[in-house]
Biopython code that builds the backbone (N, CA, C, O; Angstrom):
import numpy as np
from Bio.PDB.StructureBuilder import StructureBuilder

atoms = [
    (1, "MET", "N", (0.818, -1.343, 0.206)),
    (1, "MET", "CA", (0.131, -0.092, 0.049)),
    (1, "MET", "C", (0.719, 1.033, -0.192)),
    (1, "MET", "O", (0.247, 1.784, -1.046)),
    (2, "ARG", "N", (2.522, 1.558, 0.923)),
    (2, "ARG", "CA", (2.550, 2.469, 1.338)),
    (2, "ARG", "C", (3.024, 2.489, -0.210)),
    (2, "ARG", "O", (2.546, 3.539, -0.639)),
    (3, "PRO", "N", (3.840, 1.752, -1.435)),
    (3, "PRO", "CA", (4.551, 2.021, -2.720)),
    (3, "PRO", "C", (4.105, 2.631, -3.103)),
    (3, "PRO", "O", (4.568, 3.665, -3.583)),
    (4, "LEU", "N", (2.618, 2.183, -3.072)),
    (4, "LEU", "CA", (1.320, 3.384, -4.251)),
    (4, "LEU", "C", (0.851, 4.635, -3.661)),
    (4, "LEU", "O", (0.908, 5.703, -4.271)),
    (5, "LEU", "N", (0.273, 4.481, -2.187)),
    (5, "LEU", "CA", (0.429, 6.189, -1.831)),
    (5, "LEU", "C", (2.018, 7.430, -2.956)),
    (5, "LEU", "O", (1.998, 8.479, -3.599)),
    (6, "LEU", "N", (3.402, 6.088, -2.439)),
    (6, "LEU", "CA", (4.350, 7.358, -2.723)),
    (6, "LEU", "C", (4.572, 7.642, -4.414)),
    (6, "LEU", "O", (5.311, 8.522, -4.858)),
    (7, "ALA", "N", (3.548, 6.444, -5.461)),
    (7, "ALA", "CA", (3.455, 6.910, -6.449)),
    (7, "ALA", "C", (2.650, 8.111, -6.907)),
    (7, "ALA", "O", (2.620, 9.036, -7.718)),
    (8, "ALA", "N", (2.003, 7.525, -5.874)),
    (8, "ALA", "CA", (0.692, 8.816, -6.454)),
    (8, "ALA", "C", (0.425, 10.132, -6.143)),
    (8, "ALA", "O", (-0.317, 10.921, -6.728)),
    (9, "ALA", "N", (1.589, 10.398, -4.467)),
    (9, "ALA", "CA", (2.353, 11.560, -4.220)),
    (9, "ALA", "C", (3.902, 12.221, -4.990)),
    (9, "ALA", "O", (4.829, 12.899, -4.546)),
    (10, "ALA", "N", (3.653, 11.734, -6.087)),
    (10, "ALA", "CA", (5.044, 11.336, -6.930)),
    (10, "ALA", "C", (4.214, 11.918, -8.134)),
    (10, "ALA", "O", (4.358, 13.105, -8.427)),
    (11, "ALA", "N", (3.604, 11.351, -8.630)),
    (11, "ALA", "CA", (2.698, 11.655, -9.419)),
    (11, "ALA", "C", (1.765, 12.344, -9.517)),
    (11, "ALA", "O", (0.980, 12.078, -10.427)),
    (12, "ALA", "N", (1.487, 13.466, -8.650)),
    (12, "ALA", "CA", (0.236, 14.216, -8.354)),
    (12, "ALA", "C", (1.414, 15.750, -7.991)),
    (12, "ALA", "O", (0.901, 16.868, -7.936)),
    (13, "LEU", "N", (3.137, 15.552, -7.753)),
    (13, "LEU", "CA", (3.680, 16.639, -7.598)),
    (13, "LEU", "C", (4.373, 16.926, -8.955)),
    (13, "LEU", "O", (4.180, 18.047, -9.425)),
    (14, "VAL", "N", (5.119, 16.099, -9.616)),
    (14, "VAL", "CA", (4.522, 16.318, -11.533)),
    (14, "VAL", "C", (3.702, 16.934, -12.143)),
    (14, "VAL", "O", (3.959, 17.858, -12.915)),
    (15, "SER", "N", (2.574, 16.494, -11.871)),
    (15, "SER", "CA", (0.928, 17.188, -12.231)),
    (15, "SER", "C", (1.633, 18.563, -12.123)),
    (15, "SER", "O", (2.152, 19.204, -13.037)),
    (16, "PHE", "N", (1.498, 19.019, -10.225)),
    (16, "PHE", "CA", (1.740, 20.532, -10.605)),
    (16, "PHE", "C", (2.626, 21.259, -10.033)),
    (16, "PHE", "O", (2.424, 22.285, -9.384)),
    (17, "SER", "N", (4.325, 20.383, -10.418)),
    (17, "SER", "CA", (5.284, 21.230, -10.632)),
    (17, "SER", "C", (4.302, 21.226, -12.542)),
    (17, "SER", "O", (3.191, 21.747, -12.442)),
    (18, "ALA", "N", (4.620, 20.761, -13.926)),
    (18, "ALA", "CA", (4.248, 20.816, -14.987)),
    (18, "ALA", "C", (3.172, 22.438, -15.165)),
    (18, "ALA", "O", (3.185, 23.252, -16.088)),
    (19, "HIS", "N", (2.039, 22.426, -13.439)),
    (19, "HIS", "CA", (1.498, 23.702, -14.119)),
    (19, "HIS", "C", (1.974, 24.130, -13.476)),
    (19, "HIS", "O", (0.957, 24.671, -13.041)),
    (20, "ALA", "N", (3.068, 24.667, -12.555)),
    (20, "ALA", "CA", (3.082, 26.025, -11.822)),
    (20, "ALA", "C", (4.760, 26.452, -12.960)),
    (20, "ALA", "O", (5.115, 27.630, -12.963)),
    (21, "ALA", "N", (5.345, 25.724, -13.548)),
    (21, "ALA", "CA", (5.576, 26.655, -14.604)),
    (21, "ALA", "C", (4.998, 27.877, -15.018)),
    (21, "ALA", "O", (5.577, 28.954, -15.163)),
    (22, "GLU", "N", (3.715, 27.594, -15.210)),
    (22, "GLU", "CA", (2.611, 28.490, -16.584)),
    (22, "GLU", "C", (2.115, 29.531, -16.187)),
    (22, "GLU", "O", (1.554, 29.872, -15.145)),
    (23, "LYS", "N", (2.368, 30.004, -17.102)),
    (23, "LYS", "CA", (1.605, 32.080, -16.823)),
    (23, "LYS", "C", (0.254, 32.303, -17.282)),
    (23, "LYS", "O", (-0.410, 31.671, -18.103)),
    (24, "PRO", "N", (0.034, 33.109, -16.740)),
    (24, "PRO", "CA", (-1.521, 33.796, -17.492)),
    (24, "PRO", "C", (-0.312, 34.717, -18.284)),
    (24, "PRO", "O", (0.637, 35.338, -17.806)),
    (25, "VAL", "N", (-0.771, 34.532, -19.738)),
    (25, "VAL", "CA", (-0.170, 35.270, -20.652)),
    (25, "VAL", "C", (-0.699, 37.376, -21.019)),
    (25, "VAL", "O", (-1.535, 37.550, -21.907)),
    (26, "PRO", "N", (-0.518, 37.786, -20.784)),
    (26, "PRO", "CA", (-0.309, 39.015, -20.460)),
    (26, "PRO", "C", (-1.242, 39.905, -22.148)),
    (26, "PRO", "O", (-1.034, 39.813, -23.358)),
    (27, "LYS", "N", (-2.202, 40.649, -21.336)),
    (27, "LYS", "CA", (-3.535, 41.260, -22.491)),
    (27, "LYS", "C", (-2.551, 41.537, -23.636)),
    (27, "LYS", "O", (-2.839, 41.251, -24.798)),
    (28, "ALA", "N", (-1.391, 42.096, -23.288)),
    (28, "ALA", "CA", (-0.600, 42.588, -24.990)),
    (28, "ALA", "C", (-0.230, 41.509, -25.838)),
    (28, "ALA", "O", (-0.432, 41.601, -27.049)),
    (29, "GLU", "N", (0.365, 40.348, -25.265)),
    (29, "GLU", "CA", (0.623, 39.434, -26.112)),
    (29, "GLU", "C", (-0.820, 38.665, -26.231)),
    (29, "GLU", "O", (-1.179, 38.172, -27.300)),
    (30, "LEU", "N", (-1.553, 38.611, -25.134)),
    (30, "LEU", "CA", (-3.202, 37.479, -25.844)),
    (30, "LEU", "C", (-3.324, 38.554, -27.361)),
    (30, "LEU", "O", (-3.103, 38.227, -28.527)),
    (31, "GLN", "N", (-3.695, 39.717, -26.884)),
    (31, "GLN", "CA", (-3.797, 40.940, -28.066)),
    (31, "GLN", "C", (-3.704, 40.483, -29.102)),
    (31, "GLN", "O", (-4.702, 39.936, -29.571)),
    (32, "LYS", "N", (-2.871, 40.512, -29.622)),
    (32, "LYS", "CA", (-2.041, 39.574, -30.711)),
    (32, "LYS", "C", (-2.231, 38.642, -31.366)),
    (32, "LYS", "O", (-2.295, 38.381, -32.567)),
    (33, "LEU", "N", (-2.387, 37.764, -29.757)),
    (33, "LEU", "CA", (-2.378, 36.081, -31.380)),
    (33, "LEU", "C", (-3.791, 35.890, -31.442)),
    (33, "LEU", "O", (-4.050, 35.019, -32.272)),
    (34, "ILE", "N", (-5.603, 36.728, -30.463)),
    (34, "ILE", "CA", (-5.886, 36.436, -30.892)),
    (34, "ILE", "C", (-6.912, 37.524, -31.898)),
    (34, "ILE", "O", (-7.314, 36.973, -32.923)),
    (35, "VAL", "N", (-7.187, 38.418, -31.779)),
    (35, "VAL", "CA", (-7.652, 39.463, -32.096)),
    (35, "VAL", "C", (-7.604, 39.344, -33.426)),
    (35, "VAL", "O", (-6.518, 39.042, -33.920)),
    (36, "GLY", "N", (-9.021, 39.601, -34.492)),
    (36, "GLY", "CA", (-9.028, 38.679, -35.744)),
    (36, "GLY", "C", (-9.241, 37.756, -36.614)),
    (36, "GLY", "O", (-9.670, 37.676, -37.765)),
    (37, "LYS", "N", (-8.688, 36.802, -35.487)),
    (37, "LYS", "CA", (-8.223, 35.373, -35.947)),
    (37, "LYS", "C", (-9.279, 34.589, -35.092)),
    (37, "LYS", "O", (-9.928, 34.833, -34.074)),
    (38, "THR", "N", (-9.114, 33.131, -36.299)),
    (38, "THR", "CA", (-9.568, 32.317, -35.226)),
    (38, "THR", "C", (-8.531, 30.864, -34.726)),
    (38, "THR", "O", (-7.678, 30.406, -35.486)),
    (39, "VAL", "N", (-8.746, 30.422, -33.649)),
    (39, "VAL", "CA", (-8.057, 29.750, -32.816)),
    (39, "VAL", "C", (-8.421, 28.195, -32.315)),
    (39, "VAL", "O", (-9.640, 28.064, -32.207)),
    (40, "THR", "N", (-7.895, 27.346, -32.081)),
    (40, "THR", "CA", (-8.033, 26.575, -32.155)),
    (40, "THR", "C", (-8.196, 25.895, -30.584)),
    (40, "THR", "O", (-7.254, 26.006, -29.799)),
    (41, "SER", "N", (-9.241, 25.305, -30.251)),
    (41, "SER", "CA", (-9.042, 24.332, -29.191)),
    (41, "SER", "C", (-9.613, 23.675, -28.261)),
    (41, "SER", "O", (-10.630, 23.964, -27.632)),
    (42, "GLY", "N", (-8.931, 22.766, -28.181)),
    (42, "GLY", "CA", (-8.863, 20.723, -28.377)),
    (42, "GLY", "C", (-9.840, 20.804, -29.174)),
    (42, "GLY", "O", (-10.012, 22.019, -29.273)),
    (43, "ASN", "N", (-10.746, 20.196, -29.936)),
    (43, "ASN", "CA", (-11.104, 20.564, -31.208)),
    (43, "ASN", "C", (-12.535, 21.351, -31.706)),
    (43, "ASN", "O", (-13.134, 20.936, -32.698)),
    (44, "ALA", "N", (-13.007, 22.474, -30.961)),
    (44, "ALA", "CA", (-13.170, 23.487, -31.308)),
    (44, "ALA", "C", (-12.664, 24.880, -32.111)),
    (44, "ALA", "O", (-11.620, 25.401, -31.718)),
    (45, "TYR", "N", (-13.506, 25.569, -33.394)),
    (45, "TYR", "CA", (-12.491, 26.848, -33.572)),
    (45, "TYR", "C", (-13.521, 27.944, -32.669)),
    (45, "TYR", "O", (-14.701, 27.904, -32.318)),
    (46, "LEU", "N", (-12.510, 28.827, -32.522)),
    (46, "LEU", "CA", (-13.024, 29.987, -31.475)),
    (46, "LEU", "C", (-12.322, 31.382, -31.848)),
    (46, "LEU", "O", (-11.255, 31.782, -31.382)),
    (47, "SER", "N", (-13.200, 32.095, -32.857)),
    (47, "SER", "CA", (-13.167, 33.165, -33.787)),
    (47, "SER", "C", (-13.390, 34.416, -33.197)),
    (47, "SER", "O", (-14.586, 34.530, -32.929)),
    (48, "TYR", "N", (-12.643, 35.537, -32.841)),
    (48, "TYR", "CA", (-11.635, 36.328, -32.038)),
    (48, "TYR", "C", (-12.793, 37.881, -33.255)),
    (48, "TYR", "O", (-11.885, 38.340, -33.949)),
    (49, "GLY", "N", (-13.469, 38.281, -33.466)),
    (49, "GLY", "CA", (-13.191, 39.318, -34.682)),
    (49, "GLY", "C", (-12.391, 40.654, -34.400)),
    (49, "GLY", "O", (-12.494, 41.344, -33.386)),
    (50, "ALA", "N", (-11.598, 40.880, -35.458)),
    (50, "ALA", "CA", (-11.240, 42.607, -35.197)),
    (50, "ALA", "C", (-11.280, 43.962, -34.312)),
    (50, "ALA", "O", (-10.601, 44.818, -33.745)),
    (51, "ASP", "N", (-13.540, 43.185, -34.844)),
    (51, "ASP", "CA", (-14.600, 44.252, -34.306)),
    (51, "ASP", "C", (-15.333, 43.234, -32.606)),
    (51, "ASP", "O", (-16.477, 43.484, -32.227)),
    (52, "GLY", "N", (-14.568, 42.333, -31.950)),
    (52, "GLY", "CA", (-15.215, 42.755, -30.320)),
    (52, "GLY", "C", (-16.185, 41.361, -30.652)),
    (52, "GLY", "O", (-17.105, 41.044, -29.898)),
    (53, "ARG", "N", (-15.852, 40.616, -31.841)),
    (53, "ARG", "CA", (-17.463, 40.176, -31.821)),
    (53, "ARG", "C", (-16.405, 38.522, -31.790)),
    (53, "ARG", "O", (-15.210, 38.281, -31.967)),
    (54, "TYR", "N", (-17.539, 37.743, -31.491)),
    (54, "TYR", "CA", (-17.113, 36.566, -30.534)),
    (54, "TYR", "C", (-17.408, 35.047, -31.340)),
    (54, "TYR", "O", (-18.598, 34.975, -31.033)),
    (55, "THR", "N", (-17.090, 33.438, -32.378)),
    (55, "THR", "CA", (-18.159, 33.398, -32.318)),
    (55, "THR", "C", (-17.479, 31.498, -31.421)),
    (55, "THR", "O", (-16.447, 31.528, -30.751)),
    (56, "TYR", "N", (-18.010, 30.572, -31.548)),
    (56, "TYR", "CA", (-17.206, 29.055, -30.874)),
    (56, "TYR", "C", (-18.133, 28.922, -32.672)),
    (56, "TYR", "O", (-18.867, 29.614, -33.378)),
    (57, "ASN", "N", (-17.381, 27.386, -32.694)),
    (57, "ASN", "CA", (-18.228, 26.749, -33.450)),
    (57, "ASN", "C", (-18.524, 27.218, -35.101)),
    (57, "ASN", "O", (-18.724, 26.248, -35.831)),
    (58, "ASN", "N", (-18.582, 28.617, -35.806)),
    (58, "ASN", "CA", (-19.733, 29.472, -35.972)),
    (58, "ASN", "C", (-20.554, 29.455, -34.946)),
    (58, "ASN", "O", (-19.866, 29.136, -33.976)),
    (59, "GLY", "N", (-21.558, 29.608, -34.647)),
    (59, "GLY", "CA", (-22.375, 29.148, -33.867)),
    (59, "GLY", "C", (-21.820, 29.791, -31.747)),
    (59, "GLY", "O", (-20.742, 29.850, -31.157)),
    (60, "ASN", "N", (-23.062, 30.067, -31.404)),
    (60, "ASN", "CA", (-22.904, 30.915, -29.641)),
    (60, "ASN", "C", (-22.009, 31.924, -29.739)),
    (60, "ASN", "O", (-20.831, 31.937, -29.381)),
    (61, "PHE", "N", (-22.790, 32.937, -30.356)),
    (61, "PHE", "CA", (-22.411, 34.712, -30.726)),
    (61, "PHE", "C", (-22.261, 34.759, -29.428)),
    (61, "PHE", "O", (-22.543, 34.058, -28.456)),
    (62, "GLY", "N", (-21.524, 36.194, -29.746)),
    (62, "GLY", "CA", (-21.355, 36.965, -28.453)),
    (62, "GLY", "C", (-20.308, 37.759, -28.680)),
    (62, "GLY", "O", (-19.836, 37.746, -29.817)),
    (63, "ASN", "N", (-19.668, 38.686, -27.588)),
    (63, "ASN", "CA", (-18.277, 39.487, -27.644)),
    (63, "ASN", "C", (-18.101, 39.388, -26.829)),
    (63, "ASN", "O", (-18.626, 38.834, -25.864)),
    (64, "TYR", "N", (-16.991, 40.114, -27.084)),
    (64, "TYR", "CA", (-15.616, 39.229, -26.369)),
    (64, "TYR", "C", (-14.464, 40.844, -25.384)),
    (64, "TYR", "O", (-14.233, 41.873, -26.019)),
    (65, "ARG", "N", (-14.009, 40.689, -24.064)),
    (65, "ARG", "CA", (-13.430, 41.452, -23.716)),
    (65, "ARG", "C", (-11.982, 40.214, -23.288)),
    (65, "ARG", "O", (-12.131, 39.056, -22.896)),
    (66, "ILE", "N", (-10.310, 41.137, -23.592)),
    (66, "ILE", "CA", (-9.445, 40.318, -23.372)),
    (66, "ILE", "C", (-8.654, 41.297, -22.024)),
    (66, "ILE", "O", (-8.248, 42.441, -22.225)),
    (67, "GLU", "N", (-8.531, 40.501, -20.498)),
    (67, "GLU", "CA", (-8.272, 41.004, -19.636)),
    (67, "GLU", "C", (-6.156, 40.508, -19.642)),
    (67, "GLU", "O", (-5.525, 40.060, -20.599)),
    (68, "ASN", "N", (-5.677, 40.797, -18.361)),
    (68, "ASN", "CA", (-4.103, 40.185, -18.356)),
    (68, "ASN", "C", (-5.018, 38.562, -18.384)),
    (68, "ASN", "O", (-6.208, 38.596, -18.072)),
    (69, "GLY", "N", (-4.599, 37.683, -18.634)),
    (69, "GLY", "CA", (-4.183, 35.529, -18.455)),
    (69, "GLY", "C", (-6.063, 35.459, -18.908)),
    (69, "GLY", "O", (-6.529, 34.320, -18.959)),
    (70, "ARG", "N", (-7.047, 36.655, -19.213)),
    (70, "ARG", "CA", (-8.486, 35.285, -19.276)),
    (70, "ARG", "C", (-8.991, 36.404, -21.077)),
    (70, "ARG", "O", (-8.603, 37.476, -21.542)),
    (71, "ILE", "N", (-10.050, 35.285, -21.539)),
    (71, "ILE", "CA", (-10.559, 35.721, -22.601)),
    (71, "ILE", "C", (-12.195, 35.549, -21.698)),
    (71, "ILE", "O", (-12.865, 34.521, -21.601)),
    (72, "CYS", "N", (-12.400, 36.469, -21.317)),
    (72, "CYS", "CA", (-14.205, 37.248, -20.813)),
    (72, "CYS", "C", (-15.555, 37.130, -22.164)),
    (72, "CYS", "O", (-15.588, 37.934, -23.096)),
    (73, "ILE", "N", (-16.371, 36.209, -22.035)),
    (73, "ILE", "CA", (-17.252, 36.636, -23.678)),
    (73, "ILE", "C", (-18.760, 36.357, -23.006)),
    (73, "ILE", "O", (-19.190, 35.473, -22.265)),
    (74, "ASN", "N", (-19.414, 37.662, -23.692)),
    (74, "ASN", "CA", (-21.200, 38.138, -23.157)),
    (74, "ASN", "C", (-22.105, 37.301, -24.607)),
    (74, "ASN", "O", (-21.987, 37.842, -25.706)),
    (75, "PHE", "N", (-22.498, 36.709, -24.555)),
    (75, "PHE", "CA", (-23.154, 35.977, -24.710)),
    (75, "PHE", "C", (-24.314, 36.865, -25.539)),
    (75, "PHE", "O", (-24.870, 37.832, -25.017)),
    (76, "ASP", "N", (-24.622, 36.372, -26.996)),
    (76, "ASP", "CA", (-25.819, 37.649, -26.954)),
    (76, "ASP", "C", (-27.405, 36.834, -25.684)),
    (76, "ASP", "O", (-28.006, 37.198, -24.673)),
    (77, "ALA", "N", (-27.411, 35.563, -26.674)),
    (77, "ALA", "CA", (-28.340, 34.157, -26.169)),
    (77, "ALA", "C", (-28.450, 34.401, -24.548)),
    (77, "ALA", "O", (-29.089, 33.518, -23.975)),
    (78, "GLY", "N", (-28.075, 35.166, -23.936)),
    (78, "GLY", "CA", (-28.031, 35.196, -22.224)),
    (78, "GLY", "C", (-26.174, 34.494, -21.757)),
    (78, "GLY", "O", (-25.432, 33.932, -22.563)),
    (79, "GLY", "N", (-25.912, 34.720, -20.552)),
    (79, "GLY", "CA", (-24.904, 34.678, -19.735)),
    (79, "GLY", "C", (-23.317, 34.569, -20.228)),
    (79, "GLY", "O", (-23.123, 35.053, -21.343)),
    (80, "SER", "N", (-22.415, 34.130, -19.708)),
    (80, "SER", "CA", (-20.975, 34.808, -19.622)),
    (80, "SER", "C", (-20.480, 34.148, -19.363)),
    (80, "SER", "O", (-21.005, 33.205, -18.772)),
    (81, "ARG", "N", (-18.975, 34.174, -19.646)),
    (81, "ARG", "CA", (-17.462, 32.993, -18.985)),
    (81, "ARG", "C", (-16.588, 34.091, -19.129)),
    (81, "ARG", "O", (-16.525, 35.229, -19.595)),
    (82, "CYS", "N", (-15.525, 32.681, -18.125)),
    (82, "CYS", "CA", (-14.415, 33.988, -18.844)),
    (82, "CYS", "C", (-13.047, 32.892, -18.582)),
    (82, "CYS", "O", (-12.732, 32.575, -17.434)),
    (83, "ASP", "N", (-12.345, 32.407, -19.716)),
    (83, "ASP", "CA", (-11.419, 31.308, -19.511)),
    (83, "ASP", "C", (-10.336, 31.858, -19.504)),
    (83, "ASP", "O", (-10.355, 33.034, -19.870)),
    (84, "SER", "N", (-8.796, 31.181, -19.043)),
    (84, "SER", "CA", (-7.917, 31.124, -18.341)),
    (84, "SER", "C", (-7.125, 31.012, -19.486)),
    (84, "SER", "O", (-7.108, 29.980, -20.156)),
    (85, "ILE", "N", (-6.174, 32.450, -19.876)),
    (85, "ILE", "CA", (-5.315, 31.215, -20.625)),
    (85, "ILE", "C", (-3.634, 30.658, -20.568)),
    (85, "ILE", "O", (-3.179, 31.007, -21.657)),
    (86, "VAL", "N", (-2.911, 30.197, -20.055)),
    (86, "VAL", "CA", (-1.661, 30.217, -19.365)),
    (86, "VAL", "C", (-1.211, 29.469, -20.092)),
    (86, "VAL", "O", (-1.959, 28.704, -20.700)),
    (87, "SER", "N", (0.421, 29.432, -20.310)),
    (87, "SER", "CA", (1.217, 29.566, -21.239)),
    (87, "SER", "C", (2.364, 29.161, -20.031)),
    (87, "SER", "O", (2.467, 29.528, -18.860)),
    (88, "ASP", "N", (3.202, 28.199, -20.900)),
    (88, "ASP", "CA", (4.258, 27.541, -20.697)),
    (88, "ASP", "C", (5.654, 27.678, -20.925)),
    (88, "ASP", "O", (6.743, 27.214, -20.585)),
    (89, "GLY", "N", (5.029, 28.679, -21.783)),
    (89, "GLY", "CA", (6.846, 29.624, -23.052)),
    (89, "GLY", "C", (6.655, 28.508, -24.241)),
    (89, "GLY", "O", (6.431, 28.963, -25.363)),
    (90, "SER", "N", (6.719, 27.234, -24.102)),
    (90, "SER", "CA", (6.111, 27.039, -25.617)),
    (90, "SER", "C", (4.266, 26.634, -26.163)),
    (90, "SER", "O", (3.840, 26.295, -27.267)),
    (91, "GLN", "N", (3.548, 26.860, -24.850)),
    (91, "GLN", "CA", (2.227, 25.972, -25.316)),
    (91, "GLN", "C", (1.549, 26.968, -24.859)),
    (91, "GLN", "O", (2.138, 27.777, -24.142)),
    (92, "TYR", "N", (0.145, 27.152, -25.164)),
    (92, "TYR", "CA", (-0.814, 27.724, -24.685)),
    (92, "TYR", "C", (-1.505, 26.625, -24.449)),
    (92, "TYR", "O", (-1.411, 25.600, -25.126)),
    (93, "PHE", "N", (-2.703, 26.875, -22.857)),
    (93, "PHE", "CA", (-3.582, 26.807, -23.170)),
    (93, "PHE", "C", (-4.430, 27.296, -22.442)),
    (93, "PHE", "O", (-4.054, 28.176, -21.668)),
    (94, "LEU", "N", (-6.206, 26.791, -22.447)),
    (94, "LEU", "CA", (-7.292, 27.791, -22.120)),
    (94, "LEU", "C", (-7.622, 27.069, -21.337)),
    (94, "LEU", "O", (-7.322, 25.896, -21.561)),
    (95, "VAL", "N", (-8.200, 27.297, -20.364)),
    (95, "VAL", "CA", (-8.499, 26.483, -18.316)),
    (95, "VAL", "C", (-9.850, 27.333, -18.273)),
    (95, "VAL", "O", (-10.167, 28.374, -18.848)),
    (96, "ASN", "N", (-10.067, 27.068, -17.987)),
    (96, "ASN", "CA", (-12.157, 26.517, -17.733)),
    (96, "ASN", "C", (-12.526, 26.955, -16.429)),
    (96, "ASN", "O", (-11.886, 26.287, -15.617)),
    (97, "ARG", "N", (-13.587, 28.128, -15.622)),
    (97, "ARG", "CA", (-13.899, 27.612, -14.492)),
    (97, "ARG", "C", (-14.470, 26.749, -14.208)),
    (97, "ARG", "O", (-15.478, 27.079, -13.584)),
    (98, "GLN", "N", (-14.322, 25.292, -14.394)),
    (98, "GLN", "CA", (-13.891, 23.610, -13.846)),
    (98, "GLN", "C", (-13.056, 23.022, -13.003)),
    (98, "GLN", "O", (-13.154, 22.258, -12.043)),
    (99, "GLY", "N", (-11.437, 24.051, -14.122)),
    (99, "GLY", "CA", (-10.158, 23.882, -14.466)),
    (99, "GLY", "C", (-9.874, 23.015, -15.238)),
    (99, "GLY", "O", (-8.826, 22.375, -15.145)),
    (100, "GLN", "N", (-11.374, 22.698, -16.791)),
    (100, "GLN", "CA", (-10.553, 21.488, -17.485)),
    (100, "GLN", "C", (-9.640, 22.803, -18.549)),
    (100, "GLN", "O", (-9.879, 23.995, -18.740)),
    (101, "ARG", "N", (-8.822, 22.108, -18.933)),
    (101, "ARG", "CA", (-7.389, 22.107, -19.705)),
    (101, "ARG", "C", (-7.584, 22.322, -21.231)),
    (101, "ARG", "O", (-8.527, 21.568, -21.474)),
    (102, "TYR", "N", (-7.372, 22.682, -21.933)),
    (102, "TYR", "CA", (-7.376, 22.561, -22.853)),
    (102, "TYR", "C", (-6.536, 23.082, -24.017)),
    (102, "TYR", "O", (-6.661, 24.298, -24.163)),
    (103, "SER", "N", (-5.625, 22.424, -24.977)),
    (103, "SER", "CA", (-4.753, 23.088, -26.215)),
    (103, "SER", "C", (-5.122, 24.708, -27.063)),
    (103, "SER", "O", (-5.924, 24.701, -27.997)),
    (104, "PHE", "N", (-4.366, 26.188, -26.563)),
    (104, "PHE", "CA", (-5.046, 26.896, -27.443)),
    (104, "PHE", "C", (-3.951, 26.945, -28.328)),
    (104, "PHE", "O", (-2.812, 27.288, -28.012)),
    (105, "LYS", "N", (-4.378, 26.548, -29.586)),
    (105, "LYS", "CA", (-3.212, 27.084, -30.842)),
    (105, "LYS", "C", (-3.366, 27.854, -31.455)),
    (105, "LYS", "O", (-3.511, 27.397, -32.589)),
    (106, "PRO", "N", (-3.468, 29.234, -31.449)),
    (106, "PRO", "CA", (-3.581, 30.377, -32.289)),
    (106, "PRO", "C", (-3.432, 30.338, -33.975)),
    (106, "PRO", "O", (-3.543, 31.375, -34.629)),
]
sb = StructureBuilder()
sb.init_structure("model")
sb.init_model(0)
sb.init_chain("A")
sb.init_seg("    ")
for serial, (resi, resn, name, xyz) in enumerate(atoms, 1):
    if name == "N":
        sb.init_residue(resn, " ", resi, " ")
    sb.init_atom(name, np.array(xyz, "f"), 0.0, 1.0, " ", f" {name:<3s}", serial, name[0])
structure = sb.get_structure()
């Protein structure tokens, strides 16, 4: 039992260390990455118009705003959400409020 617990603890530390190296993407960098572009995140296409309009897979229309390390969406149909965008220096990730992580490829 003890070796199993040690293995689980080691795996958790490795996972934490990988995420600890990630930093929120600064607002200016996010602007360069997404404004006027479509990016992929997981299997989805996220479009960020130069005019502030947003679409998800050509639907779920709304407006977006960029903050330091976050993109926030106000949907036309109601509701809103903010997703964190982090980088480890070589890759970008979108992290939603449930803590789910997705690749984020501009």
